[in-house]
N, C-alpha and C positions, 0 to 999 in steps of 0.2 A: 385641425387646430387653426384658429384664428389668428391674425396677427396680434391682436389683443391678448389671447391665451398665451402666446409665445413670450410676450413683453412682461407678462404677470408671472412667469416661472420664477421660483425663488432663486435657483441658481444664476439667473440672469439679471437680478435686481442691480440696478446702478451700473450695469455693464452695456446697456443699449439706451439710446435717447428714447423718451417716452413716446406715447401713442401720437399725441398732438404734434410734437416736434418732428416726428417721423414723417406725418402727413405734410407738414409745412417743408421740410427739407425736399421730399419727393416733388412737391408742387414746383419747387425752384428748380429742381432737375429737369422736369417736364416742361417748364417754361423757357429753359436756356435756349439761346438762339442756335447754338451748335450742340448736336446730340452728343452728350458725354457717355462714354462706355461705363455701364454699371460698376465695373471693376475699379474704375477710378474713383467713384464716390461711395460705394457701399462701406468701406472701412469708417467713413465719417459718421455711419450710423452707430458705430460701437466705439467712437472716440478717436479714430484714426489709427488704431492699433493694426499691425500688419496681420496679427492672428485673430480671427474671430473668436469671440467668447464663448462659443458653443462646445461642449463636450460630445455632443451627439450630432454626427453629420446629417441624420434626417431632419432634425431640428433646423439646422443651418439652411438646408435645402428649401424646407418648407417656409422659412423666413424669407429667404431670397425670392421665392415664387410669390409671396404675398407683396413684397416691395416692388418687384417687376410688374405685377398685376396693377398695382396702385398707378404706377408710372404709365402703363398702357391704358388705364382709364383716365388719368389726369391729362396727358398730352393731347389726345383729340378733343376732349372737353374744353380745354383752353384755347385750341385752335378754332373751335366752332362757337365760342362764346357760351358755352353750356356748363363750365365749370361753377361749382358752388361750394360753400364753406363746407368742411366736414362736419359730421355730426358732433354736438358737444361746443362747437364754437358759436358764441352768441353774445349778445350784449347783456349786461348784468345791472340791475338797478343800483346795487351798493357798491359794487367794484368796476362799474362802467363796462368792462368786458369780462368774459368768464375766464378761468385760469387756461382752459383749453384753447382759447383764442390767443392769449398771450404767449402760450407754448407754440402754437402753430406759427405765429408771426415770428418768434424766435428762430424756429426751425427753418422758415423760409429766408431769413436774413442770413442765417449761417450757410444755407445752401447757395444763396446769391454769391457769397465770397468766392465759391468754388468757380462760378461762372462769370465773375466779375470782368475779367480781362476780355471775355468775348463780348460782354455787353457794351463795355467802354470802347472796344475797337469799332462797332457798328454804330454806336451812339456817343460819338465824341462829345466833349465838354461844350464845345460852342455849338452844337447842332440842336435844331428844334426837338428832335426825338430825345435828347438828353433831358429835356424839361419832363417829358412824359416818364421817363425811367427815375428821375428825382422825385416826381409827385408819387409814384407808387412806392417807392422805398420810404419816403417821408410818411406816408399813410401808414404802412406797416409798422413803422418804428413808434408812430404816435399810439397805435393800438396796442403795441407790444410794452409801452410804458406810458399808460395814460396819465398817471399822477405828475409826472414831469411835463407832459404836454399841456395839462390844464394849468399848471403854475405858469409856464411860458405864455400861453394864450392870455392868462389873467394879467401878466405884466404888459401885454400888448392892448389890453382893454376888451378883450373877448371874454364873454360870461356864459356859462350853460354848458350843457352836454350835448346839444343838438348836433354839433359838427361830428361827434363820434358815431352817432347813428347814421350820418350821412356818409362818413367815410366807411364804416363797416358795411353798409348797403352796397357802396360802390366798388368795393374791392374786387369782387368777382369780374365785373366788367372792365376794371383797370387791368387787373391780372391778364385777362384774355386779350385786351387790346394790346398790352405790351408784348405778349407772346406773339401774336399775329403780325405786329409791326416788326419784331426781331425777325422772324421768318422771312417777312418781305425784303427787309434789308439784306439778309444773307443770301437770298435768291438773286437780289440785283446785283450783289458782289461777285457771284459766281460767273 
C-alpha cells in the first residue's frame, strides 16, 4: 500500500493532511537544522491530535514507514543539492502554479513553524543568513498564494509572471542551500 493509497482510504478522509502537504511538511522536517524526533512531528500530519486516526495498527505502521522513508529520501537529497519538486508540483498556465504546488508550499510552511525556533536561533534577525531564510520563506509564500503576490508586485510596478517561473525553478536550490547552511551553522555551534 502506497502513501497515496493510505491517504485515499475513505475512513481516513479529512483526517490526514493531503499528499502534497505531507511532502511539504516532511521536506520542512528534513531541512530542519536540528533533527526532530518523528514522534514530535508525526501528530501534525493528522492535525495535532494525540491519538492517530487509524483504526488498524498495520495501516498506521505502513503510513509511518512511508513518512520516514520520505524523510530518509529528502534529508540526503537536500544536503547534496539533489532535492527536486515532488511529482505534480509544477507551473500552471491558468493558475500560475498547480494545486499540488500550493499544497506542498502550505505543508512546508506549516512544518517550518515547528522548527522555527531552531532556525531563528542559528540565523538571528540581524544576520546575513537570516536574509537567506527570509528569501526562501518569501518565495514559498509567493508560490502558496500567487494571486496576492501578483497584486502586490503590480502595486510596485512589476508586471508578468516570469518571476514565478524563476522562483519555482530556484526553490530546489534554495531549499538545499538553506539546509546545508543550517547544518554548517549547527556544526559550528557545537
